ZAMARGU-4260 file (C-alpha; in steps of 0.2 Angstrom, whole numbers, plus 5000, padded with zeros to 4 digits):
<rodrens>
0) 5000/5000/5000 | 5007/5016/4994 | 5003/5032/5005 | 5004/5050/4999 | 5003/5066/5009
5) 4990/5079/5004 | 4996/5096/5000 | 4987/5113/5000 | 4986/5126/4987 | 5003/5133/4994
10) 5013/5117/4992 | 5012/5114/5010 | 5008/5097/5018 | 4990/5097/5027 | 4994/5082/5039
15) 4981/5072/5029 | 4987/5056/5021 | 4978/5046/5007 | 4982/5029/4999 | 4988/5030/4981
20) 4974/5027/4969 | 4961/5035/4980 | 4947/5043/4970 | 4952/5061/4969 | 4934/5067/4969
25) 4934/5062/4987 | 4947/5076/4991 | 4941/5093/4996 | 4944/5109/4986 | 4961/5115/4989
30) 4968/5097/4992 | 4981/5090/4981 | 4993/5076/4979 | 5011/5080/4974 | 5023/5075/4960
35) 5041/5080/4958 | 5048/5082/4940 | 5066/5086/4935 | 5073/5092/4918 | 5091/5086/4916
40) 5101/5097/4904 | 5118/5093/4897 | 5132/5106/4892 | 5126/5105/4874 | 5109/5112/4879
45) 5100/5096/4877 | 5087/5089/4889 | 5086/5070/4895 | 5069/5065/4889 | 5060/5048/4892
50) 5048/5039/4881 | 5037/5031/4893 | 5032/5013/4892 | 5016/5008/4883 | 5009/5004/4901
55) 5012/5022/4906 | 5005/5029/4890 | 5019/5029/4878 | 5022/5048/4878 | 5037/5058/4881
60) 5041/5066/4897 | 5055/5070/4909 | 5060/5060/4925 | 5047/5061/4939 | 5034/5054/4950
65) 5023/5055/4966 | 5030/5062/4982 | 5028/5048/4995 | 5021/5050/5012 | 5034/5057/5024
70) 5046/5061/5009 | 5052/5078/5005 | 5050/5082/4986 | 5069/5084/4983 | 5071/5066/4991
75) 5057/5060/4979 | 5066/5067/4964 | 5083/5059/4969 | 5073/5042/4972 | 5064/5043/4955
80) 5081/5047/4946 | 5088/5031/4954 | 5072/5021/4950 | 5069/5026/4932 | 5087/5029/4926
85) 5098/5019/4938 | 5107/5036/4941 | 5114/5041/4958 | 5113/5060/4960 | 5118/5071/4975
90) 5103/5081/4980 | 5115/5096/4982 | 5118/5096/4963 | 5099/5099/4960 | 5091/5116/4959
95) 5074/5118/4967 | 5063/5129/4956 | 5048/5129/4967 | 5031/5122/4962 | 5016/5125/4950
100) 4998/5122/4953 | 4988/5123/4937 | 4976/5109/4940 | 4975/5094/4952 | 4992/5089/4957
105) 5005/5101/4965 | 5020/5099/4953 | 5038/5102/4962 | 5050/5108/4949 | 5068/5103/4949
110) 5083/5106/4937 | 5100/5098/4935 | 5114/5103/4923 | 5124/5088/4921 | 5133/5079/4907
115) 5127/5060/4908 | 5132/5046/4897 | 5116/5037/4892 | 5125/5021/4890 | 5128/5022/4909
120) 5109/5022/4912 | 5099/5007/4918 | 5081/5011/4913 | 5066/5005/4922 | 5058/4995/4908
125) 5041/4995/4917 | 5040/5014/4916 | 5053/5019/4903 | 5054/5013/4885 | 5069/5023/4880
130) 5079/5039/4884 | 5088/5052/4873 | 5095/5069/4874 | 5084/5081/4864 | 5088/5099/4858
135) 5074/5112/4860 | 5070/5110/4842 | 5067/5092/4843 | 5057/5094/4859 | 5046/5107/4850
140) 5042/5094/4836 | 5036/5082/4849 | 5026/5095/4858 | 5018/5101/4841 | 5013/5083/4838
145) 5005/5082/4856 | 5016/5068/4861 | 5024/5077/4877 | 5015/5073/4894 | 5005/5088/4898
150) 5011/5090/4916 | 5029/5089/4910 | 5026/5102/4897 | 5020/5114/4910 | 5036/5111/4921
155) 5047/5113/4905 | 5040/5130/4903 | 5045/5135/4920 | 5063/5127/4917 | 5065/5137/4901
160) 5059/5153/4911 | 5072/5149/4924 | 5086/5147/4911 | 5082/5163/4903 | 5083/5173/4920
165) 5099/5164/4924 | 5107/5171/4908 | 5104/5189/4913
</rodrens>
């Protein structure tokens, strides 16, 4: 049984805990589960993108997943990177970009600038079909075709805004 903390509109834990898979219509207004999503960019300006397994929809996304009960979002993303990619990352390398709330889940946003050799990754076949580094042009083609997971697309927008501000 997988437990999830419930968050409020401000990205704070409410103290309420639910079982994963609970019908979200039973949650009250202003209650949300949380997911953590990270975009990993290499020194060439390419992003590590996953094609999800058929069981997970077969779309493109970045690395991420639910924030478990009694887990901080940063620890969740380190765990997801390890589970999905077989990659150990020090949480001090990761930049925390806050969160967005545009619909049901609170999405905690993370960014990592790191050169990674794809051949060193061990992907979790139950969730990930393949991984590749993609330029923004390549990503835009996927987005135009409607193949990018909607939630990850919202997070990508925030990551790109952060990159632009950082250049200033």
